PDB file of N, CA, C and O in Angstrom:
ATOM      1  N   MET A   1      27.902   5.652  13.638  1.00  0.00           N
ATOM      2  CA  MET A   1      27.954   4.346  14.449  1.00  0.00           C
ATOM      3  C   MET A   1      26.729   3.431  13.873  1.00  0.00           C
ATOM      4  O   MET A   1      25.657   3.990  13.644  1.00  0.00           O
ATOM      5  N   ILE A   2      26.853   2.253  13.674  1.00  0.00           N
ATOM      6  CA  ILE A   2      25.876   1.630  13.236  1.00  0.00           C
ATOM      7  C   ILE A   2      25.552   0.311  14.244  1.00  0.00           C
ATOM      8  O   ILE A   2      26.547  -0.367  14.503  1.00  0.00           O
ATOM      9  N   GLU A   3      24.557  -0.032  14.710  1.00  0.00           N
ATOM     10  CA  GLU A   3      24.434  -1.116  15.662  1.00  0.00           C
ATOM     11  C   GLU A   3      23.045  -1.883  14.779  1.00  0.00           C
ATOM     12  O   GLU A   3      22.105  -1.321  14.216  1.00  0.00           O
ATOM     13  N   LEU A   4      23.388  -3.576  14.938  1.00  0.00           N
ATOM     14  CA  LEU A   4      22.380  -4.049  14.634  1.00  0.00           C
ATOM     15  C   LEU A   4      21.682  -4.827  15.698  1.00  0.00           C
ATOM     16  O   LEU A   4      22.297  -5.082  16.733  1.00  0.00           O
ATOM     17  N   ARG A   5      20.111  -5.336  15.491  1.00  0.00           N
ATOM     18  CA  ARG A   5      19.723  -5.692  16.871  1.00  0.00           C
ATOM     19  C   ARG A   5      19.329  -7.137  15.937  1.00  0.00           C
ATOM     20  O   ARG A   5      18.259  -6.993  15.346  1.00  0.00           O
ATOM     21  N   PRO A   6      19.894  -8.284  15.738  1.00  0.00           N
ATOM     22  CA  PRO A   6      19.603  -9.467  15.019  1.00  0.00           C
ATOM     23  C   PRO A   6      18.171 -10.113  15.410  1.00  0.00           C
ATOM     24  O   PRO A   6      17.495 -10.803  14.647  1.00  0.00           O
ATOM     25  N   ALA A   7      17.909  -9.845  16.434  1.00  0.00           N
ATOM     26  CA  ALA A   7      16.530 -10.705  17.089  1.00  0.00           C
ATOM     27  C   ALA A   7      15.346  -9.914  16.701  1.00  0.00           C
ATOM     28  O   ALA A   7      14.255 -10.482  16.645  1.00  0.00           O
ATOM     29  N   ALA A   8      15.462  -8.587  16.412  1.00  0.00           N
ATOM     30  CA  ALA A   8      14.626  -7.719  15.877  1.00  0.00           C
ATOM     31  C   ALA A   8      14.250  -7.515  14.530  1.00  0.00           C
ATOM     32  O   ALA A   8      13.347  -6.812  14.078  1.00  0.00           O
ATOM     33  N   CYS A   9      15.550  -8.647  13.623  1.00  0.00           N
ATOM     34  CA  CYS A   9      15.161  -8.542  11.822  1.00  0.00           C
ATOM     35  C   CYS A   9      14.237  -9.694  11.589  1.00  0.00           C
ATOM     36  O   CYS A   9      14.184 -10.815  12.096  1.00  0.00           O
ATOM     37  N   ASN A  10      13.602  -9.159  10.776  1.00  0.00           N
ATOM     38  CA  ASN A  10      12.528 -10.218  10.159  1.00  0.00           C
ATOM     39  C   ASN A  10      13.269 -10.984   8.803  1.00  0.00           C
ATOM     40  O   ASN A  10      12.787 -12.022   8.350  1.00  0.00           O
ATOM     41  N   GLY A  11      14.264 -10.469   8.324  1.00  0.00           N
ATOM     42  CA  GLY A  11      15.074 -10.951   7.162  1.00  0.00           C
ATOM     43  C   GLY A  11      14.484 -10.398   5.788  1.00  0.00           C
ATOM     44  O   GLY A  11      14.539 -11.160   4.823  1.00  0.00           O
ATOM     45  N   CYS A  12      13.903  -9.082   5.615  1.00  0.00           N
ATOM     46  CA  CYS A  12      13.560  -9.048   4.852  1.00  0.00           C
ATOM     47  C   CYS A  12      14.487  -8.384   3.582  1.00  0.00           C
ATOM     48  O   CYS A  12      14.132  -8.408   2.404  1.00  0.00           O
ATOM     49  N   GLY A  13      15.711  -7.807   4.072  1.00  0.00           N
ATOM     50  CA  GLY A  13      16.853  -7.423   3.360  1.00  0.00           C
ATOM     51  C   GLY A  13      16.790  -6.029   2.738  1.00  0.00           C
ATOM     52  O   GLY A  13      17.499  -5.704   1.786  1.00  0.00           O
ATOM     53  N   ALA A  14      15.878  -5.199   3.345  1.00  0.00           N
ATOM     54  CA  ALA A  14      15.632  -3.892   2.793  1.00  0.00           C
ATOM     55  C   ALA A  14      16.891  -3.199   3.143  1.00  0.00           C
ATOM     56  O   ALA A  14      17.404  -2.541   2.237  1.00  0.00           O
ATOM     57  N   CYS A  15      17.509  -3.228   4.342  1.00  0.00           N
ATOM     58  CA  CYS A  15      18.309  -2.765   4.747  1.00  0.00           C
ATOM     59  C   CYS A  15      20.153  -3.283   3.761  1.00  0.00           C
ATOM     60  O   CYS A  15      21.132  -2.568   3.545  1.00  0.00           O
ATOM     61  N   VAL A  16      19.983  -4.307   3.519  1.00  0.00           N
ATOM     62  CA  VAL A  16      21.314  -4.487   2.605  1.00  0.00           C
ATOM     63  C   VAL A  16      21.296  -4.380   1.195  1.00  0.00           C
ATOM     64  O   VAL A  16      22.257  -4.618   0.464  1.00  0.00           O
ATOM     65  N   LYS A  17      19.915  -3.931   0.754  1.00  0.00           N
ATOM     66  CA  LYS A  17      19.475  -3.434  -0.653  1.00  0.00           C
ATOM     67  C   LYS A  17      19.677  -2.087  -0.885  1.00  0.00           C
ATOM     68  O   LYS A  17      19.796  -1.653  -2.031  1.00  0.00           O
ATOM     69  N   VAL A  18      19.733  -1.287   0.236  1.00  0.00           N
ATOM     70  CA  VAL A  18      20.115   0.472   0.351  1.00  0.00           C
ATOM     71  C   VAL A  18      21.276   0.492   0.594  1.00  0.00           C
ATOM     72  O   VAL A  18      21.904   1.364  -0.007  1.00  0.00           O
ATOM     73  N   CYS A  19      21.961  -0.292   1.414  1.00  0.00           N
ATOM     74  CA  CYS A  19      23.380   0.373   1.695  1.00  0.00           C
ATOM     75  C   CYS A  19      24.174   0.158   0.724  1.00  0.00           C
ATOM     76  O   CYS A  19      24.561  -0.905   0.237  1.00  0.00           O
ATOM     77  N   PRO A  20      24.541   1.892   0.297  1.00  0.00           N
ATOM     78  CA  PRO A  20      25.797   1.892  -0.712  1.00  0.00           C
ATOM     79  C   PRO A  20      27.006   1.400  -0.542  1.00  0.00           C
ATOM     80  O   PRO A  20      27.791   1.559  -1.477  1.00  0.00           O
ATOM     81  N   HIS A  21      27.427   0.757   0.547  1.00  0.00           N
ATOM     82  CA  HIS A  21      28.940   0.672   0.864  1.00  0.00           C
ATOM     83  C   HIS A  21      28.790  -1.147   1.084  1.00  0.00           C
ATOM     84  O   HIS A  21      29.841  -1.553   0.588  1.00  0.00           O
ATOM     85  N   GLY A  22      28.212  -2.054   1.447  1.00  0.00           N
ATOM     86  CA  GLY A  22      28.104  -3.322   1.685  1.00  0.00           C
ATOM     87  C   GLY A  22      28.280  -3.626   2.822  1.00  0.00           C
ATOM     88  O   GLY A  22      28.668  -4.720   3.230  1.00  0.00           O
ATOM     89  N   VAL A  23      27.956  -2.493   3.571  1.00  0.00           N
ATOM     90  CA  VAL A  23      27.866  -2.991   5.390  1.00  0.00           C
ATOM     91  C   VAL A  23      27.440  -3.911   5.764  1.00  0.00           C
ATOM     92  O   VAL A  23      27.953  -4.544   6.687  1.00  0.00           O
ATOM     93  N   LEU A  24      26.275  -4.290   5.099  1.00  0.00           N
ATOM     94  CA  LEU A  24      25.113  -5.331   5.629  1.00  0.00           C
ATOM     95  C   LEU A  24      25.324  -6.350   4.792  1.00  0.00           C
ATOM     96  O   LEU A  24      25.774  -6.036   3.690  1.00  0.00           O
ATOM     97  N   ALA A  25      25.096  -7.663   5.035  1.00  0.00           N
ATOM     98  CA  ALA A  25      24.854  -8.931   4.112  1.00  0.00           C
ATOM     99  C   ALA A  25      23.829  -9.733   4.788  1.00  0.00           C
ATOM    100  O   ALA A  25      23.671  -9.515   5.989  1.00  0.00           O
ATOM    101  N   MET A  26      23.042 -10.706   4.166  1.00  0.00           N
ATOM    102  CA  MET A  26      22.128 -11.536   4.617  1.00  0.00           C
ATOM    103  C   MET A  26      22.797 -12.893   4.395  1.00  0.00           C
ATOM    104  O   MET A  26      23.160 -13.492   3.383  1.00  0.00           O
ATOM    105  N   GLU A  27      22.840 -13.246   6.109  1.00  0.00           N
ATOM    106  CA  GLU A  27      23.526 -14.794   6.418  1.00  0.00           C
ATOM    107  C   GLU A  27      22.514 -15.344   7.029  1.00  0.00           C
ATOM    108  O   GLU A  27      22.258 -14.818   8.112  1.00  0.00           O
ATOM    109  N   GLU A  28      21.752 -16.340   6.677  1.00  0.00           N
ATOM    110  CA  GLU A  28      21.178 -17.278   7.283  1.00  0.00           C
ATOM    111  C   GLU A  28      19.535 -16.693   7.549  1.00  0.00           C
ATOM    112  O   GLU A  28      18.761 -17.012   8.451  1.00  0.00           O
ATOM    113  N   ARG A  29      19.386 -15.980   6.711  1.00  0.00           N
ATOM    114  CA  ARG A  29      17.894 -15.393   6.707  1.00  0.00           C
ATOM    115  C   ARG A  29      17.593 -14.143   7.521  1.00  0.00           C
ATOM    116  O   ARG A  29      16.469 -13.691   7.740  1.00  0.00           O
ATOM    117  N   LYS A  30      19.107 -13.497   8.065  1.00  0.00           N
ATOM    118  CA  LYS A  30      19.131 -12.482   8.783  1.00  0.00           C
ATOM    119  C   LYS A  30      20.097 -11.396   8.326  1.00  0.00           C
ATOM    120  O   LYS A  30      21.023 -11.813   7.631  1.00  0.00           O
ATOM    121  N   ALA A  31      20.071 -10.144   8.565  1.00  0.00           N
ATOM    122  CA  ALA A  31      21.010  -8.985   8.187  1.00  0.00           C
ATOM    123  C   ALA A  31      22.238  -9.426   9.219  1.00  0.00           C
ATOM    124  O   ALA A  31      22.107 -10.062  10.265  1.00  0.00           O
ATOM    125  N   ARG A  32      23.310  -8.978   8.709  1.00  0.00           N
ATOM    126  CA  ARG A  32      24.437  -9.304   9.728  1.00  0.00           C
ATOM    127  C   ARG A  32      25.567  -8.121   9.123  1.00  0.00           C
ATOM    128  O   ARG A  32      25.747  -8.027   7.909  1.00  0.00           O
ATOM    129  N   LEU A  33      26.214  -7.341   9.992  1.00  0.00           N
ATOM    130  CA  LEU A  33      27.040  -6.617   9.897  1.00  0.00           C
ATOM    131  C   LEU A  33      28.613  -7.131   9.399  1.00  0.00           C
ATOM    132  O   LEU A  33      29.346  -7.741  10.178  1.00  0.00           O
ATOM    133  N   VAL A  34      28.941  -6.861   8.269  1.00  0.00           N
ATOM    134  CA  VAL A  34      30.037  -7.616   7.687  1.00  0.00           C
ATOM    135  C   VAL A  34      31.081  -6.756   7.286  1.00  0.00           C
ATOM    136  O   VAL A  34      32.155  -7.166   6.845  1.00  0.00           O
ATOM    137  N   ALA A  35      30.720  -5.330   7.463  1.00  0.00           N
ATOM    138  CA  ALA A  35      31.959  -4.275   7.043  1.00  0.00           C
ATOM    139  C   ALA A  35      31.623  -2.967   7.805  1.00  0.00           C
ATOM    140  O   ALA A  35      31.413  -1.846   7.342  1.00  0.00           O
ATOM    141  N   GLU A  36      31.626  -3.297   8.805  1.00  0.00           N
ATOM    142  CA  GLU A  36      31.240  -1.848   9.783  1.00  0.00           C
ATOM    143  C   GLU A  36      32.031  -0.774   9.555  1.00  0.00           C
ATOM    144  O   GLU A  36      31.477   0.312   9.727  1.00  0.00           O
ATOM    145  N   GLU A  37      33.443  -0.759   9.134  1.00  0.00           N
ATOM    146  CA  GLU A  37      34.060   0.169   9.150  1.00  0.00           C
ATOM    147  C   GLU A  37      33.956   0.630   7.663  1.00  0.00           C
ATOM    148  O   GLU A  37      34.585   1.656   7.403  1.00  0.00           O
ATOM    149  N   ARG A  38      33.276   0.050   6.660  1.00  0.00           N
ATOM    150  CA  ARG A  38      32.724   1.071   5.545  1.00  0.00           C
ATOM    151  C   ARG A  38      31.561   1.768   5.742  1.00  0.00           C
ATOM    152  O   ARG A  38      31.177   2.399   4.757  1.00  0.00           O
ATOM    153  N   CYS A  39      30.906   1.833   6.709  1.00  0.00           N
ATOM    154  CA  CYS A  39      29.652   2.857   7.221  1.00  0.00           C
ATOM    155  C   CYS A  39      29.908   4.215   7.123  1.00  0.00           C
ATOM    156  O   CYS A  39      30.656   4.834   7.879  1.00  0.00           O
ATOM    157  N   ILE A  40      29.149   4.784   5.982  1.00  0.00           N
ATOM    158  CA  ILE A  40      29.552   6.401   6.279  1.00  0.00           C
ATOM    159  C   ILE A  40      28.306   7.325   6.881  1.00  0.00           C
ATOM    160  O   ILE A  40      28.157   8.541   6.762  1.00  0.00           O
ATOM    161  N   GLU A  41      27.502   6.409   7.532  1.00  0.00           N
ATOM    162  CA  GLU A  41      26.363   6.758   8.840  1.00  0.00           C
ATOM    163  C   GLU A  41      25.332   7.819   7.741  1.00  0.00           C
ATOM    164  O   GLU A  41      24.953   8.948   8.054  1.00  0.00           O
ATOM    165  N   CYS A  42      25.063   7.209   6.598  1.00  0.00           N
ATOM    166  CA  CYS A  42      23.792   7.633   5.856  1.00  0.00           C
ATOM    167  C   CYS A  42      22.329   7.630   6.454  1.00  0.00           C
ATOM    168  O   CYS A  42      21.445   8.482   6.371  1.00  0.00           O
ATOM    169  N   GLY A  43      22.356   6.419   7.074  1.00  0.00           N
ATOM    170  CA  GLY A  43      21.050   6.144   7.678  1.00  0.00           C
ATOM    171  C   GLY A  43      20.004   5.349   6.580  1.00  0.00           C
ATOM    172  O   GLY A  43      18.992   4.733   6.915  1.00  0.00           O
ATOM    173  N   ALA A  44      20.327   5.458   5.691  1.00  0.00           N
ATOM    174  CA  ALA A  44      19.385   4.355   4.680  1.00  0.00           C
ATOM    175  C   ALA A  44      19.315   3.331   5.286  1.00  0.00           C
ATOM    176  O   ALA A  44      18.134   2.997   5.192  1.00  0.00           O
ATOM    177  N   CYS A  45      19.831   2.619   5.849  1.00  0.00           N
ATOM    178  CA  CYS A  45      19.555   0.974   6.312  1.00  0.00           C
ATOM    179  C   CYS A  45      18.624   1.095   7.618  1.00  0.00           C
ATOM    180  O   CYS A  45      18.067   0.128   8.137  1.00  0.00           O
ATOM    181  N   GLN A  46      18.557   2.102   7.965  1.00  0.00           N
ATOM    182  CA  GLN A  46      17.770   2.274   9.269  1.00  0.00           C
ATOM    183  C   GLN A  46      16.275   2.864   8.804  1.00  0.00           C
ATOM    184  O   GLN A  46      15.224   2.471   9.309  1.00  0.00           O
ATOM    185  N   LEU A  47      16.362   3.857   7.772  1.00  0.00           N
ATOM    186  CA  LEU A  47      15.222   4.187   7.455  1.00  0.00           C
ATOM    187  C   LEU A  47      14.054   3.366   6.622  1.00  0.00           C
ATOM    188  O   LEU A  47      12.850   3.599   6.516  1.00  0.00           O
ATOM    189  N   ASN A  48      14.814   2.393   6.113  1.00  0.00           N
ATOM    190  CA  ASN A  48      14.409   0.865   5.501  1.00  0.00           C
ATOM    191  C   ASN A  48      13.960   0.082   6.181  1.00  0.00           C
ATOM    192  O   ASN A  48      13.222  -0.755   5.662  1.00  0.00           O
ATOM    193  N   CYS A  49      14.171   0.041   7.344  1.00  0.00           N
ATOM    194  CA  CYS A  49      14.092  -1.172   8.300  1.00  0.00           C
ATOM    195  C   CYS A  49      12.949  -0.895   9.304  1.00  0.00           C
ATOM    196  O   CYS A  49      13.063  -0.202  10.315  1.00  0.00           O
ATOM    197  N   HIS A  50      11.814  -1.541   8.883  1.00  0.00           N
ATOM    198  CA  HIS A  50      10.504  -1.342   9.408  1.00  0.00           C
ATOM    199  C   HIS A  50      10.668  -1.914  10.946  1.00  0.00           C
ATOM    200  O   HIS A  50      10.223  -1.279  11.901  1.00  0.00           O
ATOM    201  N   GLU A  51      11.113  -2.735  11.042  1.00  0.00           N
ATOM    202  CA  GLU A  51      11.352  -3.586  12.437  1.00  0.00           C
ATOM    203  C   GLU A  51      12.190  -2.743  13.526  1.00  0.00           C
ATOM    204  O   GLU A  51      11.990  -2.993  14.715  1.00  0.00           O
ATOM    205  N   GLY A  52      13.135  -1.740  13.153  1.00  0.00           N
ATOM    206  CA  GLY A  52      13.821  -1.372  13.861  1.00  0.00           C
ATOM    207  C   GLY A  52      15.002  -1.926  14.724  1.00  0.00           C
ATOM    208  O   GLY A  52      15.440  -1.629  15.836  1.00  0.00           O
ATOM    209  N   ALA A  53      15.423  -3.057  13.559  1.00  0.00           N
ATOM    210  CA  ALA A  53      16.582  -3.757  13.781  1.00  0.00           C
ATOM    211  C   ALA A  53      18.088  -2.923  13.604  1.00  0.00           C
ATOM    212  O   ALA A  53      19.195  -3.330  13.955  1.00  0.00           O
ATOM    213  N   VAL A  54      17.831  -1.953  13.110  1.00  0.00           N
ATOM    214  CA  VAL A  54      19.389  -1.578  12.637  1.00  0.00           C
ATOM    215  C   VAL A  54      18.984   0.280  13.131  1.00  0.00           C
ATOM    216  O   VAL A  54      17.974   0.946  12.902  1.00  0.00           O
ATOM    217  N   GLN A  55      20.066   0.579  13.749  1.00  0.00           N
ATOM    218  CA  GLN A  55      20.030   1.933  14.452  1.00  0.00           C
ATOM    219  C   GLN A  55      21.463   2.584  13.973  1.00  0.00           C
ATOM    220  O   GLN A  55      22.542   2.049  14.226  1.00  0.00           O
ATOM    221  N   VAL A  56      21.336   3.680  13.324  1.00  0.00           N
ATOM    222  CA  VAL A  56      22.624   4.565  12.937  1.00  0.00           C
ATOM    223  C   VAL A  56      22.579   5.832  13.764  1.00  0.00           C
ATOM    224  O   VAL A  56      21.598   6.571  13.838  1.00  0.00           O
ATOM    225  N   THR A  57      23.810   6.020  14.415  1.00  0.00           N
ATOM    226  CA  THR A  57      23.919   7.324  15.030  1.00  0.00           C
ATOM    227  C   THR A  57      24.660   8.104  13.886  1.00  0.00           C
ATOM    228  O   THR A  57      25.734   7.794  13.369  1.00  0.00           O
ATOM    229  N   LYS A  58      24.037   8.944  13.663  1.00  0.00           N
ATOM    230  CA  LYS A  58      24.821  10.107  12.382  1.00  0.00           C
ATOM    231  C   LYS A  58      25.740  10.618  12.807  1.00  0.00           C
ATOM    232  O   LYS A  58      25.434  11.176  13.861  1.00  0.00           O
ATOM    233  N   GLY A  59      26.970  10.773  12.508  1.00  0.00           N
ATOM    234  CA  GLY A  59      28.283  11.453  12.788  1.00  0.00           C
ATOM    235  C   GLY A  59      28.772  11.854  11.492  1.00  0.00           C
ATOM    236  O   GLY A  59      28.089  11.992  10.478  1.00  0.00           O
ATOM    237  N   ALA A  60      30.126  12.044  11.623  1.00  0.00           N
ATOM    238  CA  ALA A  60      30.657  12.900  10.467  1.00  0.00           C
ATOM    239  C   ALA A  60      30.945  11.923   9.058  1.00  0.00           C
ATOM    240  O   ALA A  60      31.319  12.403   7.988  1.00  0.00           O
ATOM    241  N   GLY A  61      30.749  10.801   9.240  1.00  0.00           N
ATOM    242  CA  GLY A  61      31.115   9.772   8.248  1.00  0.00           C
ATOM    243  C   GLY A  61      30.482   9.991   6.951  1.00  0.00           C
ATOM    244  O   GLY A  61      31.046   9.614   5.924  1.00  0.00           O
ATOM    245  N   CYS A  62      29.125  10.692   6.923  1.00  0.00           N
ATOM    246  CA  CYS A  62      28.202  10.993   5.714  1.00  0.00           C
ATOM    247  C   CYS A  62      29.013  12.215   5.156  1.00  0.00           C
ATOM    248  O   CYS A  62      29.535  12.204   4.041  1.00  0.00           O
ATOM    249  N   ILE A  63      29.071  13.248   6.014  1.00  0.00           N
ATOM    250  CA  ILE A  63      29.510  14.393   5.180  1.00  0.00           C
ATOM    251  C   ILE A  63      30.946  14.426   4.966  1.00  0.00           C
ATOM    252  O   ILE A  63      31.260  15.224   4.082  1.00  0.00           O
ATOM    253  N   VAL A  64      31.915  13.804   5.503  1.00  0.00           N
ATOM    254  CA  VAL A  64      33.160  13.478   4.827  1.00  0.00           C
ATOM    255  C   VAL A  64      32.895  12.653   3.375  1.00  0.00           C
ATOM    256  O   VAL A  64      33.412  13.077   2.342  1.00  0.00           O
ATOM    257  N   TYR A  65      32.175  11.622   3.377  1.00  0.00           N
ATOM    258  CA  TYR A  65      32.123  11.232   1.954  1.00  0.00           C
ATOM    259  C   TYR A  65      31.899  12.100   0.787  1.00  0.00           C
ATOM    260  O   TYR A  65      32.553  12.138  -0.255  1.00  0.00           O
ATOM    261  N   ILE A  66      30.429  13.084   1.273  1.00  0.00           N
ATOM    262  CA  ILE A  66      30.063  13.943   0.350  1.00  0.00           C
ATOM    263  C   ILE A  66      31.079  15.220   0.161  1.00  0.00           C
ATOM    264  O   ILE A  66      31.060  15.766  -0.943  1.00  0.00           O
ATOM    265  N   VAL A  67      31.889  15.687   1.084  1.00  0.00           N
ATOM    266  CA  VAL A  67      32.781  16.709   0.980  1.00  0.00           C
ATOM    267  C   VAL A  67      33.780  16.197  -0.262  1.00  0.00           C
ATOM    268  O   VAL A  67      34.092  16.852  -1.257  1.00  0.00           O
ATOM    269  N   LEU A  68      34.168  14.909   0.067  1.00  0.00           N
ATOM    270  CA  LEU A  68      35.469  14.222  -0.479  1.00  0.00           C
ATOM    271  C   LEU A  68      34.935  13.973  -1.751  1.00  0.00           C
ATOM    272  O   LEU A  68      35.619  14.420  -2.673  1.00  0.00           O
ATOM    273  N   LYS A  69      33.992  13.435  -2.034  1.00  0.00           N
ATOM    274  CA  LYS A  69      33.375  12.947  -3.629  1.00  0.00           C
ATOM    275  C   LYS A  69      32.620  14.273  -4.495  1.00  0.00           C
ATOM    276  O   LYS A  69      32.811  14.610  -5.663  1.00  0.00           O
ATOM    277  N   ASP A  70      31.978  14.696  -3.775  1.00  0.00           N
ATOM    278  CA  ASP A  70      30.561  15.689  -4.505  1.00  0.00           C
ATOM    279  C   ASP A  70      31.478  17.093  -4.537  1.00  0.00           C
ATOM    280  O   ASP A  70      31.518  17.685  -5.616  1.00  0.00           O
ATOM    281  N   ILE A  71      32.188  17.629  -3.446  1.00  0.00           N
ATOM    282  CA  ILE A  71      32.735  18.816  -3.605  1.00  0.00           C
ATOM    283  C   ILE A  71      34.196  19.193  -3.792  1.00  0.00           C
ATOM    284  O   ILE A  71      34.533  20.339  -4.090  1.00  0.00           O
ATOM    285  N   LEU A  72      35.183  18.040  -3.578  1.00  0.00           N
ATOM    286  CA  LEU A  72      36.540  18.011  -4.089  1.00  0.00           C
ATOM    287  C   LEU A  72      36.525  17.006  -5.402  1.00  0.00           C
ATOM    288  O   LEU A  72      37.287  17.217  -6.344  1.00  0.00           O
ATOM    289  N   GLY A  73      35.774  16.104  -5.394  1.00  0.00           N
ATOM    290  CA  GLY A  73      35.872  15.238  -6.922  1.00  0.00           C
ATOM    291  C   GLY A  73      37.015  14.580  -6.501  1.00  0.00           C
ATOM    292  O   GLY A  73      37.978  14.664  -7.262  1.00  0.00           O
ATOM    293  N   LEU A  74      37.172  13.843  -5.310  1.00  0.00           N
ATOM    294  CA  LEU A  74      38.070  13.089  -5.210  1.00  0.00           C
ATOM    295  C   LEU A  74      37.253  11.608  -5.314  1.00  0.00           C
ATOM    296  O   LEU A  74      36.047  11.427  -5.485  1.00  0.00           O
ATOM    297  N   ASP A  75      38.363  10.588  -5.145  1.00  0.00           N
ATOM    298  CA  ASP A  75      37.650   9.144  -5.008  1.00  0.00           C
ATOM    299  C   ASP A  75      37.382   8.639  -3.881  1.00  0.00           C
ATOM    300  O   ASP A  75      37.889   7.605  -3.445  1.00  0.00           O
ATOM    301  N   ALA A  76      36.529   9.359  -3.294  1.00  0.00           N
ATOM    302  CA  ALA A  76      36.088   8.969  -1.910  1.00  0.00           C
ATOM    303  C   ALA A  76      35.891   7.553  -1.445  1.00  0.00           C
ATOM    304  O   ALA A  76      35.992   7.311  -0.242  1.00  0.00           O
ATOM    305  N   ASP A  77      35.568   6.428  -2.463  1.00  0.00           N
ATOM    306  CA  ASP A  77      35.593   5.212  -1.833  1.00  0.00           C
ATOM    307  C   ASP A  77      36.995   4.879  -1.856  1.00  0.00           C
ATOM    308  O   ASP A  77      37.346   4.430  -0.765  1.00  0.00           O
ATOM    309  N   ALA A  78      37.799   4.930  -2.594  1.00  0.00           N
ATOM    310  CA  ALA A  78      39.168   4.824  -2.525  1.00  0.00           C
ATOM    311  C   ALA A  78      39.785   5.334  -1.195  1.00  0.00           C
ATOM    312  O   ALA A  78      40.366   4.594  -0.401  1.00  0.00           O
ATOM    313  N   ILE A  79      39.622   6.547  -1.043  1.00  0.00           N
ATOM    314  CA  ILE A  79      40.268   7.284   0.334  1.00  0.00           C
ATOM    315  C   ILE A  79      39.402   6.370   1.581  1.00  0.00           C
ATOM    316  O   ILE A  79      40.009   5.789   2.481  1.00  0.00           O
ATOM    317  N   LEU A  80      38.369   6.365   1.493  1.00  0.00           N
ATOM    318  CA  LEU A  80      38.065   5.979   2.813  1.00  0.00           C
ATOM    319  C   LEU A  80      37.485   4.319   2.764  1.00  0.00           C
ATOM    320  O   LEU A  80      36.573   3.797   3.404  1.00  0.00           O
ATOM    321  N   GLY A  81      38.363   3.778   1.790  1.00  0.00           N
ATOM    322  CA  GLY A  81      38.144   1.901   2.102  1.00  0.00           C
ATOM    323  C   GLY A  81      36.993   1.390   1.544  1.00  0.00           C
ATOM    324  O   GLY A  81      36.803   0.185   1.710  1.00  0.00           O
ATOM    325  N   ALA A  82      36.092   2.094   0.852  1.00  0.00           N
ATOM    326  CA  ALA A  82      35.104   1.692   0.517  1.00  0.00           C
ATOM    327  C   ALA A  82      34.849   0.791  -0.748  1.00  0.00           C
ATOM    328  O   ALA A  82      35.747   0.935  -1.578  1.00  0.00           O
ATOM    329  N   PRO A  83      33.834  -0.130  -1.134  1.00  0.00           N
ATOM    330  CA  PRO A  83      33.961  -1.078  -2.329  1.00  0.00           C
ATOM    331  C   PRO A  83      33.700   0.022  -3.664  1.00  0.00           C
ATOM    332  O   PRO A  83      32.961   0.994  -3.506  1.00  0.00           O
ATOM    333  N   VAL A  84      34.218  -0.179  -4.655  1.00  0.00           N
ATOM    334  CA  VAL A  84      34.574   0.629  -5.569  1.00  0.00           C
ATOM    335  C   VAL A  84      33.425  -0.251  -6.513  1.00  0.00           C
ATOM    336  O   VAL A  84      33.231   0.052  -7.690  1.00  0.00           O
TER     337      VAL A  84
END
């Protein structure tokens, strides 16, 4: 699960740059959730947000992606609906 606190966002865009699935985008100099359903809960956005504006509760999303793509060799992006 991903949560964004817009008031804490300083507009640096780091979270947008590191997100592998386009979950976040910059709008009016602030990060916005634009595709929450694509989040694989990897936590890259949270790790790169020095303001604490992004919080990720890691769950099964990341492991499902890894199993599909790296272990089973399947097209995880197509299966999970993430952008290719």
